[in-house]
ROSE-4610 file (N, C-alpha, C; in Angstrom, 1 decimal, always signed):
// ROSE-4610
residu = [M/M/M/K/K/K/I/I/I/S/S/S/E/E/E/A/A/A/L/L/L/N/N/N/K/K/K/R/R/R/I/I/I/S/S/S/C/C/C/R/R/R/S/S/S/F/F/F/L/L/L/S/S/S/K/K/K/K/K/K/V/V/V/N/N/N/K/K/K/K/K/K/I/I/I/I/I/I/K/K/K/N/N/N/I/I/I/I/I/I/K/K/K/Q/Q/Q/A/A/A/A/A/A/K/K/K/S/S/S/P/P/P/S/S/S/G/G/G/G/G/G/N/N/N/L/L/L/Q/Q/Q/P/P/P/W/W/W/Q/Q/Q/V/V/V/F/F/F/V/V/V/L/L/L/A/A/A/D/D/D/K/K/K/K/K/K/L/L/L/N/N/N/N/N/N/L/L/L/I/I/I/N/N/N/D/D/D/V/V/V/K/K/K/K/K/K/E/E/E/L/L/L/L/L/L/K/K/K/F/F/F/P/P/P/K/K/K/G/G/G/H/H/H/P/P/P/T/T/T/E/E/E/Y/Y/Y/A/A/A/I/I/I/Y/Y/Y/P/P/P/K/K/K/N/N/N/L/L/L/S/S/S/E/E/E/I/I/I/Y/Y/Y/F/F/F/D/D/D/R/R/R/R/R/R/F/F/F/R/R/R/C/C/C/G/G/G/E/E/E/D/D/D/M/M/M/Y/Y/Y/S/S/S/I/I/I/L/L/L/N/N/N/I/I/I/K/K/K/R/R/R/E/E/E/E/E/E/K/K/K/E/E/E/K/K/K/R/R/R/R/R/R/E/E/E/Q/Q/Q/F/F/F/R/R/R/K/K/K/N/N/N/F/F/F/E/E/E/L/L/L/F/F/F/G/G/G/A/A/A/P/P/P/V/V/V/G/G/G/I/I/I/F/F/F/V/V/V/Y/Y/Y/I/I/I/D/D/D/R/R/R/T/T/T/M/M/M/G/G/G/Y/Y/Y/P/P/P/Q/Q/Q/W/W/W/S/S/S/D/D/D/V/V/V/G/G/G/M/M/M/F/F/F/I/I/I/Q/Q/Q/S/S/S/V/V/V/L/L/L/L/L/L/L/L/L/A/A/A/L/L/L/E/E/E/N/N/N/N/N/N/L/L/L/H/H/H/T/T/T/C/C/C/A/A/A/Q/Q/Q/E/E/E/S/S/S/W/W/W/A/A/A/S/S/S/F/F/F/Q/Q/Q/D/D/D/L/L/L/V/V/V/N/N/N/K/K/K/H/H/H/T/T/T/K/K/K/A/A/A/P/P/P/K/K/K/N/N/N/L/L/L/M/M/M/L/L/L/F/F/F/C/C/C/G/G/G/I/I/I/S/S/S/I/I/I/G/G/G/Y/Y/Y/M/M/M/D/D/D/T/T/T/S/S/S/N/N/N/V/V/V/I/I/I/N/N/N/N/N/N/L/L/L/K/K/K/T/T/T/E/E/E/R/R/R/A/A/A/S/S/S/L/L/L/N/N/N/E/E/E/I/I/I/A/A/A/K/K/K/F/F/F/I/I/I/G/G/G/F/F/F/D/D/D]
num = [1/1/1/2/2/2/3/3/3/4/4/4/5/5/5/6/6/6/7/7/7/8/8/8/9/9/9/10/10/10/11/11/11/12/12/12/13/13/13/14/14/14/15/15/15/16/16/16/17/17/17/18/18/18/19/19/19/20/20/20/21/21/21/22/22/22/23/23/23/24/24/24/25/25/25/26/26/26/27/27/27/28/28/28/29/29/29/30/30/30/31/31/31/32/32/32/33/33/33/34/34/34/35/35/35/36/36/36/37/37/37/38/38/38/39/39/39/40/40/40/41/41/41/42/42/42/43/43/43/44/44/44/45/45/45/46/46/46/47/47/47/48/48/48/49/49/49/50/50/50/51/51/51/52/52/52/53/53/53/54/54/54/55/55/55/56/56/56/57/57/57/58/58/58/59/59/59/60/60/60/61/61/61/62/62/62/63/63/63/64/64/64/65/65/65/66/66/66/67/67/67/68/68/68/69/69/69/70/70/70/71/71/71/72/72/72/73/73/73/74/74/74/75/75/75/76/76/76/77/77/77/78/78/78/79/79/79/80/80/80/81/81/81/82/82/82/83/83/83/84/84/84/85/85/85/86/86/86/87/87/87/88/88/88/89/89/89/90/90/90/91/91/91/92/92/92/93/93/93/94/94/94/95/95/95/96/96/96/97/97/97/98/98/98/99/99/99/100/100/100/101/101/101/102/102/102/103/103/103/104/104/104/105/105/105/106/106/106/107/107/107/108/108/108/109/109/109/110/110/110/111/111/111/112/112/112/113/113/113/114/114/114/115/115/115/116/116/116/117/117/117/118/118/118/119/119/119/120/120/120/121/121/121/122/122/122/123/123/123/124/124/124/125/125/125/126/126/126/127/127/127/128/128/128/129/129/129/130/130/130/131/131/131/132/132/132/133/133/133/134/134/134/135/135/135/136/136/136/137/137/137/138/138/138/139/139/139/140/140/140/141/141/141/142/142/142/143/143/143/144/144/144/145/145/145/146/146/146/147/147/147/148/148/148/149/149/149/150/150/150/151/151/151/152/152/152/153/153/153/154/154/154/155/155/155/156/156/156/157/157/157/158/158/158/159/159/159/160/160/160/161/161/161/162/162/162/163/163/163/164/164/164/165/165/165/166/166/166/167/167/167/168/168/168/169/169/169/170/170/170/171/171/171/172/172/172/173/173/173/174/174/174/175/175/175/176/176/176/177/177/177/178/178/178/179/179/179/180/180/180/181/181/181/182/182/182/183/183/183/184/184/184/185/185/185/186/186/186/187/187/187/188/188/188/189/189/189/190/190/190/191/191/191/192/192/192/193/193/193/194/194/194/195/195/195/196/196/196/197/197/197/198/198/198/199/199/199/200/200/200/201/201/201/202/202/202/203/203/203/204/204/204/205/205/205/206/206/206/207/207/207/208/208/208/209/209/209/210/210/210/211/211/211/212/212/212/213/213/213/214/214/214/215/215/215/216/216/216/217/217/217/218/218/218/219/219/219/220/220/220/221/221/221/222/222/222/223/223/223/224/224/224]
x = [+0.8/+0.0/+0.9/+0.6/+1.3/+1.0/+1.9/+1.7/+0.5/+0.4/-0.7/-2.0/-2.0/-3.3/-3.7/-2.7/-3.0/-3.5/-2.9/-3.4/-4.8/-5.2/-6.5/-7.5/-7.1/-8.0/-8.2/-7.2/-7.2/-8.4/-9.1/-10.1/-9.9/-10.6/-10.7/-11.9/-11.5/-12.6/-13.2/-14.6/-15.3/-16.3/-16.0/-16.8/-15.9/-15.6/-14.7/-15.4/-15.0/-15.4/-14.7/-15.3/-14.7/-13.6/-13.4/-12.3/-11.0/-10.3/-9.0/-8.0/-6.9/-5.8/-4.6/-3.9/-2.7/-1.6/-1.1/-0.1/+1.1/+1.5/+2.7/+2.5/+1.3/+1.0/+1.2/+0.6/+0.8/+2.2/+3.0/+4.4/+5.2/+4.8/+5.6/+5.2/+4.0/+3.6/+4.4/+4.5/+5.2/+6.7/+7.2/+8.6/+9.0/+8.1/+8.3/+8.1/+7.1/+6.8/+7.9/+8.7/+9.8/+10.9/+10.8/+11.8/+11.5/+10.4/+10.0/+11.1/+11.3/+12.3/+12.1/+13.1/+13.0/+14.3/+14.1/+15.3/+16.3/+17.6/+18.7/+18.5/+17.6/+17.3/+16.9/+16.1/+15.7/+14.7/+13.9/+12.8/+12.0/+11.3/+10.7/+9.4/+9.0/+7.7/+7.9/+6.9/+6.8/+5.3/+5.2/+3.8/+3.5/+2.2/+1.7/+0.5/+0.5/-0.5/-1.4/-2.7/-3.6/-4.6/-4.9/-5.9/-6.6/-7.6/-8.4/-8.8/-8.6/-9.1/-8.4/-7.2/-6.5/-7.1/-7.5/-8.2/-9.6/-10.3/-11.7/-11.7/-10.7/-10.6/-10.5/-9.7/-9.6/-10.9/-11.5/-12.7/-13.8/-13.9/-14.9/-14.6/-13.4/-13.0/-13.4/-13.1/-13.5/-15.0/-15.7/-17.2/-17.7/-17.2/-17.6/-17.3/-16.1/-15.6/-16.5/-16.9/-17.7/-19.1/-19.6/-20.8/-20.7/-19.5/-19.2/-18.7/-17.9/-17.3/-17.6/-18.8/-19.2/-18.4/-17.7/-16.8/-15.3/-15.1/-13.7/-13.1/-11.8/-11.0/-10.2/-9.8/-8.9/-7.7/-7.2/-6.0/-4.8/-3.6/-2.4/-1.9/-2.3/-2.0/-3.3/-3.2/-4.4/-4.6/-5.6/-5.9/-6.1/-6.8/-7.0/-6.7/-6.2/-6.0/-7.4/-7.3/-8.5/-9.3/-8.7/-9.4/-9.0/-9.6/-9.3/-9.8/-9.0/-9.4/-10.5/-11.2/-12.4/-12.2/-11.1/-10.9/-10.8/-10.0/-9.8/-11.1/-11.8/-13.0/-14.0/-14.1/-15.1/-14.8/-13.5/-13.1/-13.5/-13.2/-13.5/-15.0/-15.8/-17.2/-17.8/-17.3/-17.9/-17.6/-16.4/-16.1/-17.1/-17.5/-18.4/-19.8/-20.2/-21.6/-21.7/-20.7/-20.8/-20.9/-20.2/-20.3/-21.7/-22.3/-23.6/-24.7/-24.4/-25.4/-25.4/-24.3/-24.3/-24.9/-24.9/-25.6/-27.1/-27.5/-28.8/-29.2/-28.2/-28.4/-28.5/-29.7/-29.9/-29.2/-29.0/-28.4/-29.0/-30.4/-31.1/-31.1/-30.6/-30.6/-29.3/-29.3/-28.1/-27.6/-28.5/-28.2/-27.6/-28.1/-27.5/-26.1/-25.9/-24.6/-23.6/-24.1/-23.2/-22.9/-23.9/-23.7/-22.6/-22.6/-21.6/-20.2/-20.2/-18.9/-18.4/-19.2/-18.8/-18.1/-18.5/-17.9/-16.4/-15.9/-14.5/-13.8/-14.4/-13.7/-14.1/-14.7/-14.8/-13.9/-13.1/-12.3/-13.1/-14.3/-15.3/-15.3/-15.1/-15.2/-14.0/-12.9/-11.6/-11.1/-10.4/-9.9/-8.5/-7.9/-6.6/-6.5/-5.9/-5.7/-4.2/-3.7/-2.3/-2.2/-1.5/-1.5/-0.1/-0.1/+1.2/+1.6/+2.8/+3.2/+4.5/+4.7/+5.9/+6.5/+7.8/+8.5/+8.2/+7.9/+7.5/+8.6/+9.8/+10.9/+11.0/+10.3/+10.4/+9.7/+10.1/+9.5/+8.7/+8.3/+7.4/+8.0/+9.3/+9.9/+9.7/+9.8/+9.6/+8.2/+7.3/+5.8/+5.6/+6.2/+6.0/+6.6/+7.7/+8.3/+7.3/+6.6/+5.7/+4.5/+4.1/+3.1/+3.5/+4.8/+5.3/+5.2/+5.6/+5.5/+4.0/+3.1/+1.7/+1.2/+1.6/+1.2/+1.7/+2.9/+3.4/+2.6/+2.2/+1.4/+0.1/-0.6/-1.8/-1.7/-0.7/-0.5/-0.1/+0.8/+1.2/+0.1/-0.9/-2.0/-2.8/-3.0/-3.7/-3.0/-1.7/-0.9/-1.2/-1.7/-2.0/-3.5/-4.2/-5.7/-6.4/-5.8/-6.4/-6.8/-7.7/-8.0/-7.8/-7.8/-7.4/-8.2/-8.1/-8.6/-7.7/-7.0/-6.1/-7.0/-6.9/-7.9/-7.2/-7.1/-6.5/-7.5/-8.7/-9.7/-9.2/-8.4/-7.9/-7.1/-6.6/-5.8/-6.6/-7.9/-8.8/-8.9/-8.4/-8.4/-7.0/-6.0/-4.7/-4.4/-4.9/-4.7/-5.2/-6.4/-6.9/-6.1/-5.7/-4.9/-3.5/-2.9/-1.7/-1.8/-3.0/-3.2/-3.1/-3.5/-3.6/-2.3/-1.6/-0.4/+0.8/+0.6/+1.7/+2.9/+2.5/+3.5/+4.2/+5.5/+6.3/+5.8/+6.1/+5.6/+6.2/+7.4/+8.0/+7.3/+6.4/+5.7/+4.3/+4.0/+2.7/+1.9/+0.7/-0.2/-0.5/-0.2/-0.6/-1.9/-2.0/-3.3/-3.4/-4.6/-4.8/-5.0/-4.8/-5.1/-5.9/-7.1/-7.9/-7.4/-7.3/-6.8/-7.5/-7.9/-8.6/-9.2/-10.2/-10.8/-12.1/-12.2/-13.3/-14.7/-15.7/-17.0/-17.6/-17.6/-18.0/-19.5/-20.2/-21.7/-22.2/-21.3/-21.7/-21.6/-22.6/-22.6/-21.6/-21.2/-20.3/-18.9/-18.6/-17.3/-17.4/-18.5/-18.6/-18.2/-18.0/-17.6/-16.1/-16.0/-14.7/-14.6/-13.8/-13.8/-13.1/-13.5/-13.0/-11.6/-10.9/-9.5/-9.5/-8.7/-8.5/-7.8/-8.1/-7.5/-6.0/-5.3/-3.9/-3.6/-4.4/-4.2/-4.3/-5.1/-5.3/-4.1/-3.4/-2.4/-0.9/-0.7/+0.6/+0.8/+2.0/+2.5/+3.8/+3.9/+5.0/+5.8/+7.1/+7.8/+9.1/+9.4/+10.6/+10.5/+9.3/+9.1/+8.7/+9.0/+8.7/+7.2]
y = [-1.2/+0.0/+1.3/+2.2/+3.4/+4.3/+5.1/+6.0/+6.9/+7.4/+8.3/+7.6/+6.3/+5.5/+5.3/+5.0/+4.8/+6.1/+7.2/+8.5/+8.8/+8.5/+8.7/+7.7/+6.5/+5.5/+5.5/+6.1/+6.1/+6.9/+6.4/+7.2/+6.8/+7.6/+7.2/+6.2/+4.9/+3.9/+3.9/+3.9/+4.0/+2.8/+1.7/+0.5/-0.7/-1.6/-2.7/-4.1/-5.0/-6.4/-7.0/-8.1/-8.7/-9.7/-9.8/-10.7/-10.4/-11.4/-11.3/-10.9/-10.2/-9.8/-10.6/-11.2/-12.0/-11.1/-11.6/-10.9/-10.5/-11.4/-11.2/-10.0/-9.8/-8.6/-7.3/-7.3/-6.1/-5.8/-6.9/-6.8/-6.2/-6.7/-6.2/-4.7/-4.4/-3.0/-2.0/-2.4/-1.6/-1.6/-2.7/-2.8/-1.9/-1.9/-1.0/+0.4/+0.7/+2.1/+2.7/+1.9/+2.4/+2.9/+2.8/+3.4/+4.8/+5.3/+6.7/+7.7/+8.8/+9.7/+10.4/+10.7/+11.4/+12.2/+13.4/+14.3/+13.7/+13.6/+13.0/+11.5/+10.9/+9.5/+9.1/+10.0/+9.7/+8.6/+8.5/+7.5/+7.5/+8.7/+8.9/+8.3/+7.3/+6.6/+5.3/+4.9/+3.6/+3.1/+1.9/+1.4/+0.2/+0.0/-1.2/-1.6/-2.9/-3.5/-4.4/-4.2/-5.0/-5.7/-7.0/-7.7/-8.7/-9.3/-10.4/-10.0/-10.9/-10.6/-9.4/-9.2/-8.0/-6.7/-6.7/-5.5/-5.4/-6.5/-6.5/-6.0/-6.4/-6.0/-4.5/-3.9/-2.4/-1.8/-2.2/-1.7/-1.7/-2.8/-3.0/-2.0/-1.8/-0.9/+0.6/+0.9/+2.3/+2.5/+1.4/+1.5/+1.9/+1.3/+1.6/+3.0/+3.4/+4.8/+5.8/+5.5/+6.4/+6.7/+5.8/+6.0/+7.1/+7.3/+8.3/+9.6/+9.4/+10.6/+10.4/+10.8/+10.6/+11.3/+12.3/+13.1/+12.7/+11.7/+11.4/+12.3/+12.0/+12.8/+13.9/+15.0/+16.0/+15.3/+15.7/+15.1/+15.8/+15.1/+15.8/+16.8/+16.7/+17.7/+18.2/+19.4/+20.0/+19.4/+18.6/+18.0/+19.1/+20.2/+21.3/+22.6/+23.6/+24.9/+25.4/+26.2/+26.7/+27.6/+28.4/+29.3/+29.1/+28.1/+27.9/+29.1/+29.5/+30.6/+30.1/+31.0/+30.6/+29.5/+29.6/+28.6/+27.2/+27.1/+25.7/+25.2/+26.2/+25.8/+25.3/+26.0/+25.5/+24.2/+23.9/+22.5/+21.4/+21.7/+20.7/+20.5/+21.6/+21.6/+20.8/+21.1/+20.4/+18.9/+18.6/+17.1/+16.4/+17.0/+16.4/+16.4/+17.5/+17.6/+16.6/+16.4/+15.5/+14.1/+13.8/+12.4/+12.1/+13.1/+12.8/+12.9/+13.6/+13.7/+12.4/+11.8/+10.5/+9.4/+9.6/+8.6/+9.0/+10.1/+10.6/+10.9/+11.4/+11.8/+13.3/+13.8/+15.2/+15.9/+17.2/+17.9/+17.7/+17.7/+17.6/+16.2/+15.2/+13.8/+13.6/+14.2/+14.2/+12.8/+11.9/+10.6/+9.8/+9.9/+9.2/+9.7/+11.0/+11.5/+11.0/+11.0/+10.4/+8.9/+8.2/+6.8/+6.6/+7.5/+7.4/+7.8/+8.8/+9.1/+8.0/+7.3/+6.1/+5.0/+4.9/+3.9/+4.1/+5.3/+5.6/+4.6/+4.4/+3.6/+2.1/+1.8/+0.4/+0.1/+1.1/+1.0/+0.7/+1.1/+0.9/-0.5/-1.4/-2.8/-3.5/-2.7/-3.2/-4.3/-5.4/-6.4/-6.1/-5.0/-4.7/-3.2/-2.9/-1.5/-1.2/-0.2/+0.2/+1.5/+1.5/+2.7/+3.3/+4.5/+5.2/+6.2/+6.1/+6.9/+7.7/+8.8/+9.6/+9.9/+9.9/+10.2/+11.6/+11.9/+13.2/+14.2/+13.8/+14.7/+15.3/+14.8/+15.2/+16.5/+17.2/+18.5/+18.5/+19.7/+19.7/+19.0/+19.2/+18.5/+17.0/+16.4/+15.0/+14.5/+15.4/+15.1/+15.0/+15.8/+15.7/+14.4/+14.0/+12.7/+11.5/+11.6/+10.6/+10.6/+11.8/+11.9/+11.2/+11.4/+10.7/+9.2/+8.7/+7.3/+6.8/+7.5/+7.1/+7.1/+8.1/+8.2/+6.9/+6.5/+5.3/+4.1/+4.0/+2.9/+2.8/+4.0/+4.1/+3.6/+4.1/+3.7/+2.3/+1.8/+0.4/-0.6/-0.1/-0.9/-1.2/-0.1/-0.2/-1.2/-1.1/-2.1/-3.5/-3.7/-5.1/-5.3/-4.5/-4.6/-4.4/-3.6/-3.2/-1.7/-1.4/+0.1/+0.5/+1.8/+2.3/+3.5/+3.9/+5.2/+5.6/+6.7/+7.3/+8.1/+7.8/+8.4/+9.1/+10.4/+11.1/+11.1/+10.7/+10.6/+9.7/+8.7/+7.8/+8.5/+9.6/+10.4/+10.8/+10.8/+11.1/+10.0/+8.8/+7.7/+7.1/+8.0/+7.5/+6.5/+6.9/+6.0/+4.6/+4.5/+3.1/+2.4/+3.1/+2.5/+2.0/+2.9/+2.5/+1.3/+1.1/+0.0/-1.3/-1.2/-2.5/-2.6/-1.5/-1.6/-1.8/-1.3/-1.3/-0.4/+0.7/+1.6/+2.3/+2.5/+3.2/+4.7/+5.2/+6.6/+7.7/+7.4/+8.4/+8.6/+7.7/+7.8/+8.4/+9.3/+9.9/+9.3/+8.9/+8.4/+9.5/+9.3/+10.3/+10.0/+8.7/+8.3/+6.8/+6.4/+5.0/+4.9/+3.7/+3.5/+2.2/+2.3/+1.1/+0.5/-0.8/-1.4/-2.7/-2.9/-4.2/-4.1/-5.0/-5.1/-4.2/-3.4/-2.4/-3.2/-2.7/-3.1/-2.2/-2.7/-1.9/-1.8/-2.5/-2.4/-1.2/-0.7/+0.4/+1.7/+2.5/+3.8/+4.8/+4.7/+5.7/+5.6/+4.4/+4.3/+4.9/+5.5/+6.2/+7.7/+8.1/+9.5/+9.7/+10.7/+11.2/+12.7/+13.1/+14.5/+15.3/+16.6/+17.5/+17.9/+18.3/+18.9/+20.3/+21.1/+22.5/+22.4/+23.4/+23.4/+23.7/+23.3/+23.6/+25.1/+25.9/+27.4/+27.9/+27.1/+27.5/+27.2/+26.1/+25.6/+25.8/+26.2/+26.3/+27.5/+28.1/+29.2/+28.7/+29.0/+28.6/+29.8/+29.9/+31.1/+30.8/+31.6/+31.4/+30.5/+30.0/+29.2/+30.1/+29.6/+30.4/+30.3]
z = [+0.0/+0.0/+0.0/-0.9/-0.9/+0.3/+0.7/+1.8/+1.5/+0.3/+0.0/+0.0/-0.3/-0.3/+1.2/+2.0/+3.5/+4.1/+3.8/+4.3/+3.9/+2.7/+2.2/+2.8/+3.1/+3.6/+5.1/+5.8/+7.3/+7.8/+8.8/+9.5/+11.0/+11.8/+13.2/+13.3/+13.4/+13.4/+14.7/+14.7/+16.0/+16.1/+15.4/+15.6/+15.0/+15.9/+15.5/+15.6/+14.8/+15.0/+16.2/+16.8/+17.9/+17.5/+16.2/+15.7/+16.3/+16.8/+17.5/+16.5/+17.0/+16.1/+16.6/+15.7/+16.0/+16.7/+17.8/+18.6/+17.7/+16.8/+16.0/+15.1/+14.6/+13.8/+14.6/+15.8/+16.7/+17.0/+17.3/+17.7/+16.5/+15.3/+14.1/+13.8/+14.0/+13.8/+14.7/+16.0/+16.9/+16.6/+16.3/+15.9/+14.7/+13.7/+12.5/+12.9/+13.7/+14.1/+14.9/+15.6/+16.4/+15.5/+14.2/+13.3/+13.0/+13.6/+13.4/+13.9/+13.3/+13.7/+15.1/+15.8/+17.0/+17.2/+17.7/+17.9/+18.8/+18.4/+19.1/+19.3/+18.5/+18.6/+20.1/+20.8/+22.1/+22.2/+21.1/+21.1/+22.4/+22.6/+24.0/+24.2/+23.4/+23.6/+24.4/+25.0/+25.7/+25.6/+25.2/+24.9/+25.8/+26.1/+26.8/+26.0/+25.7/+24.8/+25.7/+25.7/+26.4/+25.5/+25.8/+25.0/+25.9/+25.4/+26.0/+27.5/+28.4/+29.8/+30.4/+30.1/+30.7/+30.2/+29.0/+28.4/+29.0/+29.1/+29.6/+31.0/+31.8/+33.2/+33.3/+32.5/+32.5/+32.1/+31.0/+30.5/+31.6/+32.3/+33.4/+34.5/+34.9/+35.9/+35.5/+34.3/+33.8/+33.7/+33.4/+33.4/+34.7/+35.8/+37.1/+37.5/+37.1/+37.4/+36.7/+35.5/+34.7/+35.4/+36.2/+36.9/+37.9/+38.5/+39.5/+38.8/+37.7/+37.0/+35.5/+35.1/+33.7/+32.7/+33.1/+32.1/+32.3/+33.2/+33.5/+34.5/+34.8/+35.7/+35.0/+35.7/+35.1/+34.5/+33.4/+32.8/+33.2/+33.1/+33.5/+32.5/+31.3/+30.3/+29.7/+29.1/+28.5/+27.1/+26.9/+25.6/+24.5/+24.9/+24.0/+24.8/+24.2/+24.8/+25.4/+26.5/+27.1/+26.2/+25.4/+24.5/+23.1/+22.5/+21.1/+20.2/+19.3/+18.4/+17.5/+16.9/+16.1/+15.1/+14.3/+13.2/+13.8/+14.9/+15.5/+16.2/+16.9/+17.6/+16.6/+15.4/+14.4/+13.9/+13.7/+13.2/+14.2/+15.4/+16.5/+16.6/+16.6/+16.7/+15.5/+14.3/+13.1/+13.1/+13.6/+13.8/+14.6/+15.8/+16.7/+16.1/+15.5/+14.9/+13.7/+12.9/+11.8/+12.3/+13.4/+13.9/+14.5/+15.2/+15.8/+14.7/+13.6/+12.5/+11.8/+11.5/+10.8/+11.6/+13.0/+13.9/+14.1/+13.5/+13.7/+15.2/+15.9/+17.3/+17.3/+17.8/+17.8/+19.0/+18.9/+20.0/+21.4/+21.4/+22.6/+23.2/+22.4/+22.9/+23.7/+24.9/+25.7/+26.1/+26.5/+27.0/+25.8/+24.6/+23.5/+23.2/+23.4/+23.2/+24.2/+25.5/+26.5/+26.3/+25.8/+25.5/+24.4/+23.4/+22.4/+23.0/+23.9/+24.5/+25.3/+26.0/+26.8/+26.0/+24.7/+23.9/+23.7/+23.9/+23.9/+24.8/+26.0/+27.0/+27.0/+25.9/+25.5/+24.3/+23.9/+22.7/+21.5/+21.5/+20.4/+20.0/+20.9/+20.7/+20.1/+20.0/+19.5/+20.5/+19.9/+20.7/+21.3/+20.9/+21.4/+21.7/+22.8/+23.2/+23.3/+22.6/+22.8/+23.6/+24.7/+25.5/+25.4/+25.0/+24.6/+25.7/+26.3/+27.3/+26.9/+27.6/+27.5/+28.8/+28.9/+30.2/+30.6/+31.9/+32.3/+32.2/+32.1/+31.9/+30.5/+29.6/+28.2/+28.0/+26.9/+26.6/+25.3/+24.8/+23.6/+22.4/+22.1/+20.9/+21.0/+22.2/+22.3/+22.2/+22.6/+22.4/+20.9/+20.1/+18.6/+18.1/+18.7/+18.3/+18.6/+19.7/+20.1/+19.0/+18.6/+17.6/+16.3/+15.9/+14.7/+14.8/+16.0/+16.3/+16.2/+16.7/+16.7/+15.2/+14.5/+13.0/+12.3/+12.6/+12.0/+12.4/+13.7/+14.1/+13.3/+13.1/+12.4/+11.0/+10.3/+8.9/+8.7/+9.6/+9.5/+9.8/+10.6/+10.9/+9.6/+8.8/+7.5/+6.6/+6.6/+5.7/+6.1/+7.3/+7.8/+7.9/+7.1/+7.0/+8.3/+9.2/+10.5/+10.5/+11.3/+11.5/+13.0/+13.2/+14.5/+14.9/+16.1/+16.6/+17.7/+17.5/+18.6/+19.5/+20.8/+21.7/+22.9/+22.9/+24.0/+25.2/+25.0/+26.1/+27.2/+26.9/+27.9/+29.0/+28.7/+29.6/+30.9/+30.7/+31.9/+32.9/+32.5/+33.4/+33.6/+33.6/+33.7/+34.9/+36.1/+37.2/+37.0/+36.4/+36.2/+35.1/+34.1/+33.1/+33.7/+34.5/+35.2/+36.0/+36.7/+37.5/+36.7/+35.5/+34.6/+33.8/+33.4/+32.7/+33.6/+34.9/+35.8/+35.3/+34.7/+34.1/+35.3/+35.2/+36.3/+36.4/+37.6/+37.9/+37.1/+36.5/+35.6/+34.3/+34.0/+32.7/+32.8/+31.8/+31.7/+30.5/+30.7/+29.6/+28.7/+27.4/+26.4/+25.8/+25.3/+24.6/+24.6/+24.2/+23.9/+22.4/+21.9/+20.4/+20.4/+19.9/+19.6/+18.3/+18.2/+17.0/+16.8/+15.5/+15.2/+13.8/+13.5/+12.2/+12.2/+11.2/+11.2/+11.0/+11.7/+11.4/+10.3/+9.1/+8.0/+7.9/+8.7/+8.7/+9.5/+10.4/+11.3/+10.5/+10.5/+9.7/+10.2/+11.5/+12.0/+11.3/+10.7/+10.0/+8.6/+8.2/+7.0/+7.2/+8.4/+8.7/+8.2/+7.4/+6.9/+7.2/+8.2/+8.6/+7.5/+7.4/+6.4/+6.8/+5.7/+5.9/+5.3/+5.9/+5.4/+4.0/+3.1/+1.8/+1.9/+0.8/+0.8/+1.0/+0.4/+0.5/+2.0/+2.8/+4.2/+5.0/+4.7/+5.6/+5.1/+3.8/+3.3/+2.5/+2.6/+1.7/+1.0/-0.2/-1.0/-1.4/-1.0/-1.2/-2.0/-3.0/-3.7/-4.9/-5.2/-6.4/-7.6/-8.8/-10.0/-10.2]
């Protein structure tokens, strides 16, 4: 698969089949993704992969916690800036509205929206969860390195006929994730990644979010 094809095909998959994924495939994806560039070759990522009973135990613990904290706990890092400027706020708002629209969930149907939100913490039914951490001593440049690693995971998954959803929402339950991954205290959870086989029968996987035009994001200087 060409990189351009993978980029065009990739979506945030929000409904997976229960079909199991071979451990060797996951290991190979992570091994290949680890070739992603990083400043000074620090390779500042650390991953923990959960499946089967270990993953189900985490999901069940989070379900119980959601009853007490339906929006999750405060995160260690700000997932979004407090005051998004209009252009970024509009993009985020449109993404959410397009998703609920394709599901035919109206704005006033709050419980249905909450139900969809809770599916984040079921990994949308994916049989494997990859939890990506970064050392707390790292700075902004290393966070971008982790982002490149994650992008590699997402594209390599497609090469293996798998789909993914990168979910920063898991940062709101870091303590529970740590309980199940046994991650050392020096690591901060950045995100979870749902990975598995797409449920093509679910309409939510028809959602393709819009992208800004080339003129909006790029300026070309010095060309004839």
